[in-house]
Structures are given as structure tokens and as C-alpha cells.
SERO-4910 file (N, C-alpha, C, O; in steps of 0.05 Angstrom, whole numbers):
BEGIN
 pado doro    nc1    nc2    nc3   cac1   cac2   cac3    cc1    cc2    cc3    oc1    oc2    oc3
  Met    A   -270   -493    991   -290   -506    978   -273   -531    963   -249   -529    956
  Gly    A   -287   -552    961   -278   -577    949   -303   -589    931   -325   -579    928
  Lys    A   -294   -614    919   -313   -628    903   -314   -660    914   -293   -672    921
  Val    A   -336   -669    914   -339   -702    917   -349   -710    893   -369   -697    885
  Arg    A   -341   -728    880   -351   -738    855   -359   -768    858   -342   -783    867
  Val    A   -381   -778    852   -387   -806    848   -391   -813    822   -412   -806    811
  Ser    A   -375   -826    809   -373   -834    781   -382   -862    772   -373   -882    784
  Asn    A   -402   -861    747   -408   -887    736   -421   -908    753   -415   -932    755
  Ile    A   -443   -892    767   -461   -911    787   -477   -922    766   -490   -908    750
  Lys    A   -477   -952    765   -494   -966    743   -516   -977    761   -515   -987    783
  Val    A   -538   -973    742   -567   -979    753   -584   -989    731   -581   -982    707
  Tyr    A   -602  -1008    740   -620  -1019    720   -647  -1010    728   -656  -1017    750
  Ala    A   -662   -994    712   -685   -980    715   -703   -982    696   -697   -990    673
  Asn    A   -727   -974    702   -751   -972    685   -765   -943    677   -788   -937    683
  His    A   -746   -928    664   -756   -902    656   -757   -900    626   -742   -913    612
  Gly    A   -778   -883    616   -779   -877    591   -811   -872    583   -828   -878    599
  Cys    A   -816   -861    559   -840   -850    551   -857   -874    539   -881   -872    540
  Leu    A   -843   -896    526   -854   -918    516   -861   -942    535   -845   -952    551
  Lys    A   -884   -949    533   -896   -971    553   -874   -992    552   -867   -998    575
  Glu    A   -863  -1003    532   -844  -1025    533   -820  -1014    549   -810  -1032    562
  Glu    A   -809   -993    551   -784   -984    564   -792   -986    598   -775   -991    615
  Thr    A   -818   -980    604   -822   -982    631   -828  -1014    640   -826  -1022    663
  Ile    A   -834  -1028    620   -836  -1058    625   -811  -1072    630   -805  -1085    650
  Ile    A   -794  -1067    606   -770  -1084    602   -749  -1072    620   -735  -1086    635
  Gly    A   -747  -1045    619   -722  -1032    634   -696  -1028    615   -696  -1040    594
  Ser    A   -678  -1014    623   -655  -1009    612   -632  -1004    632   -636   -999    655
  Asp    A   -608  -1006    620   -585   -999    636   -580   -967    637   -583   -952    617
  Tyr    A   -571   -957    661   -567   -932    664   -542   -923    678   -535   -939    695
  Gln    A   -527   -900    674   -506   -894    688   -509   -865    701   -519   -847    686
  Val    A   -503   -860    723   -509   -835    737   -482   -824    748   -468   -839    762
  Asn    A   -475   -800    743   -451   -789    754   -462   -760    771   -478   -745    762
  Val    A   -451   -758    793   -457   -741    810   -436   -723    820   -419   -736    832
  Glu    A   -432   -697    820   -416   -680    829   -423   -660    850   -441   -645    844
  Val    A   -414   -658    873   -424   -639    896   -400   -623    905   -379   -632    913
  Asp    A   -406   -595    902   -388   -576    913   -394   -569    942   -416   -562    950
  Ala    A   -373   -571    957   -380   -567    986   -354   -558   1000   -332   -562    989
  Asp    A   -356   -543   1025   -338   -534   1040   -327   -562   1056   -339   -570   1076
  Ile    A   -306   -574   1047   -298   -601   1055   -268   -598   1074   -255   -616   1084
  Lys    A   -260   -568   1076   -235   -565   1087   -232   -576   1115   -212   -587   1123
  Lys    A   -253   -573   1128   -256   -580   1156   -250   -610   1159   -235   -618   1177
  Ala    A   -264   -627   1140   -258   -657   1141   -230   -662   1135   -219   -681   1146
  Ser    A   -217   -646   1119   -188   -653   1113   -173   -649   1138   -153   -663   1141
  Gln    A   -178   -634   1155   -167   -633   1182   -174   -648   1202   -157   -657   1218
  Thr    A   -199   -653   1204   -210   -667   1229   -214   -698   1224   -216   -714   1243
  Asp    A   -215   -706   1199   -215   -736   1189   -241   -746   1200   -242   -769   1209
  Glu    A   -265   -729   1199   -290   -739   1208   -310   -739   1189   -317   -717   1180
  Leu    A   -322   -763   1179   -340   -765   1158   -364   -743   1161   -372   -733   1140
  Ser    A   -376   -734   1186   -394   -715   1190   -385   -687   1175   -403   -672   1169
  Glu    A   -363   -681   1171   -357   -658   1160   -351   -656   1133   -338   -637   1123
  Thr    A   -362   -679   1117   -356   -679   1089   -382   -690   1074   -401   -695   1089
  Val    A   -385   -693   1050   -404   -705   1034   -398   -732   1033   -376   -739   1024
  Asp    A   -417   -750   1043   -415   -778   1047   -421   -792   1019   -445   -795   1013
  Tyr    A   -402   -801   1004   -408   -815    975   -425   -839    980   -438   -846    960
  Val    A   -426   -854   1003   -443   -875   1005   -474   -866   1008   -493   -880   1002
  His    A   -475   -840   1019   -505   -828   1020   -513   -819    988   -535   -823    978
  Ile    A   -493   -808    975   -499   -805    948   -511   -828    931   -530   -828    916
  Asn    A   -493   -847    938   -497   -874    922   -528   -885    928   -542   -894    910
  Tyr    A   -535   -884    954   -561   -890    963   -584   -874    949   -603   -885    938
  Ile    A   -579   -846    951   -599   -829    942   -602   -836    910   -625   -838    902
  Val    A   -582   -841    893   -585   -843    868   -600   -872    860   -617   -875    843
  Lys    A   -591   -893    877   -605   -916    872   -635   -917    879   -652   -929    866
  Glu    A   -640   -902    902   -671   -899    907   -684   -885    888   -705   -895    878
  Glu    A   -676   -863    879   -690   -848    860   -697   -856    832   -717   -852    818
  Met    A   -673   -871    827   -674   -886    800   -693   -910    797   -703   -918    776
  Ser    A   -696   -920    823   -717   -943    825   -746   -934    819   -763   -951    814
  Ile    A   -751   -907    821   -781   -898    815   -783   -893    785   -767   -877    775
  Pro    A   -799   -904    772   -801   -901    746   -808   -869    738   -821   -856    754
  Ser    A   -799   -859    718   -807   -832    706   -806   -835    679   -792   -852    670
  Lys    A   -821   -819    662   -822   -816    635   -794   -801    623   -784   -807    601
  Leu    A   -784   -783    640   -763   -767    630   -737   -770    647   -741   -772    671
  Leu    A   -715   -771    639   -693   -773    657   -689   -744    670   -677   -743    692
  Glu    A   -698   -721    657   -699   -701    672   -711   -699    699   -700   -687    718
  His    A   -733   -712    699   -747   -715    723   -731   -730    743   -731   -723    767
  Val    A   -718   -752    735   -706   -767    754   -682   -750    765   -677   -748    789
  Ala    A   -667   -739    746   -642   -723    757   -652   -699    775   -637   -694    794
  Gln    A   -671   -686    772   -686   -666    789   -691   -674    818   -687   -659    837
  Arg    A   -701   -697    819   -706   -710    845   -682   -721    860   -682   -723    885
  Ile    A   -660   -728    842   -635   -734    857   -623   -709    871   -615   -709    894
  Leu    A   -622   -686    852   -618   -659    861   -629   -651    886   -615   -644    905
  Asn    A   -654   -652    885   -672   -643    905   -663   -657    935   -660   -645    957
  Arg    A   -659   -686    930   -654   -702    954   -627   -694    964   -622   -692    988
  Ile    A   -610   -689    946   -581   -683    957   -579   -657    973   -566   -656    994
  Phe    A   -595   -634    962   -594   -611    977   -612   -615   1004   -606   -601   1023
  Ser    A   -632   -631   1003   -648   -636   1027   -633   -651   1049   -636   -646   1072
  Glu    A   -617   -673   1039   -604   -690   1059   -577   -683   1065   -568   -694   1086
  Ile    A   -562   -669   1052   -533   -662   1053   -530   -631   1056   -524   -617   1037
  Pro    A   -534   -622   1082   -537   -592   1084   -510   -573   1075   -510   -549   1072
  Ile    A   -488   -591   1071   -462   -573   1061   -462   -572   1036   -447   -556   1024
  Ala    A   -478   -587   1023   -477   -581    990   -484   -553    982   -504   -542    991
  Lys    A   -466   -541    963   -471   -517    955   -477   -517    925   -494   -501    916
  Lys    A   -464   -535    908   -472   -537    883   -473   -569    871   -454   -583    877
  Val    A   -490   -577    860   -496   -603    854   -498   -605    823   -512   -589    810
  Lys    A   -485   -624    812   -489   -632    781   -492   -658    780   -477   -674    791
  Val    A   -516   -668    765   -524   -694    762   -524   -700    732   -534   -684    716
  Ala    A   -514   -722    724   -516   -730    699   -526   -759    696   -512   -777    704
  Val    A   -552   -764    682   -560   -791    681   -559   -797    651   -570   -782    634
  Ser    A   -546   -821    646   -546   -833    620   -561   -856    618   -561   -872    637
  Lys    A   -576   -859    592   -591   -885    584   -572   -900    565   -567   -890    543
  Ile    A   -563   -922    574   -548   -938    555   -561   -953    533   -581   -967    537
  Asn    A   -552   -952    510   -566   -963    487   -593   -960    483   -608   -979    483
  Pro    A   -602   -932    480   -629   -923    479   -646   -936    456   -636   -939    433
  Pro    A   -667   -942    461   -685   -954    437   -695   -932    414   -719   -928    409
  Ile    A   -675   -920    402   -683   -894    385   -676   -902    355   -670   -884    339
  Gly    A   -677   -927    347   -676   -933    318   -651   -927    308   -650   -921    284
  Gly    A   -630   -927    321   -601   -919    311   -579   -934    328   -585   -946    349
  Asp    A   -555   -933    319   -532   -942    333   -521   -921    355   -499   -911    351
  Val    A   -534   -917    375   -529   -898    394   -514   -912    422   -525   -931    433
  Gln    A   -493   -903    432   -482   -917    456   -498   -909    479   -505   -925    496
  Glu    A   -504   -883    481   -519   -872    508   -531   -844    498   -521   -830    481
  Val    A   -554   -838    514   -560   -811    513   -559   -798    543   -568   -812    561
  Thr    A   -550   -773    548   -546   -760    571   -559   -736    576   -559   -720    557
  Ile    A   -572   -729    601   -584   -708    608   -565   -696    632   -554   -713    647
  Ile    A   -562   -671    635   -543   -661    656   -557   -638    667   -562   -619    652
  Leu    A   -563   -637    694   -576   -617    707   -555   -604    730   -538   -618    742
  Lys    A   -557   -579    734   -537   -567    754   -558   -551    769   -577   -541    758
  Ser    A   -552   -548    799   -562   -529    811   -545   -519    836   -525   -532    843
  Lys    A   -554   -497    849   -537   -484    872   -555   -476    891   -579   -472    884
  Arg    A   -545   -471    917   -564   -464    938   -561   -433    936   -574   -418    951
***
């Protein structure tokens, strides 16, 4: 078993419960961690034997571009796509952070984290 992490994927997106949030948009940061058996890739040097981090980045950017009221909903869509499109993924952890959320205080970010396994 091994892990592939893609950290600090920066995205501008239009998520939120407030109408203004979906119009104006905000900065987000996404972190993904995938547990998979990547031992074979360490021996064969073949991309097809591991978790392609370019593919993970693509999934995140695509799912983040679809507006949702809740970050939990976006994170679940990312999880579902990874399990659907990356067959060797055994466990996935997705963290979605909204940078400088409009919550009436000096808050750097809010983060939701979802984990799932096959």
C-alpha cells in the first residue's frame, strides 16, 4: 500500500448558500489523499500502475466548477469520481477549504473533510 497526495489545489469557484457567494465566487483550496497499492508502479515505472495526480487535479477542477450550496456536496462528488475513475484507489480523503469565508469575522478558512474507502 502507498499514498498519493495532491496538496493545495487552488481553485476559484462559486459555492455557498448565500446568493452573493454563487455570483461573486471565492478562493478555495483542495487537498486529496489516495491510498492504493502502488508497489507495482515502483518496480515497473509505468503510470498505468499508479494513481495519476494529473487525473486527480482534473477531477477536482471539474467538480469545483459546478456550483453547490455545501462544500460537503462538492467533496462527495470528488470522492465518487475518484473511486469511479481510478480503480486502484482503496481509501480517499478529500479536504475542501473556503479561503476568507464571509462569516462576519476574521477567519482565514473553513474546511470540511470527507473520507471513504472501497
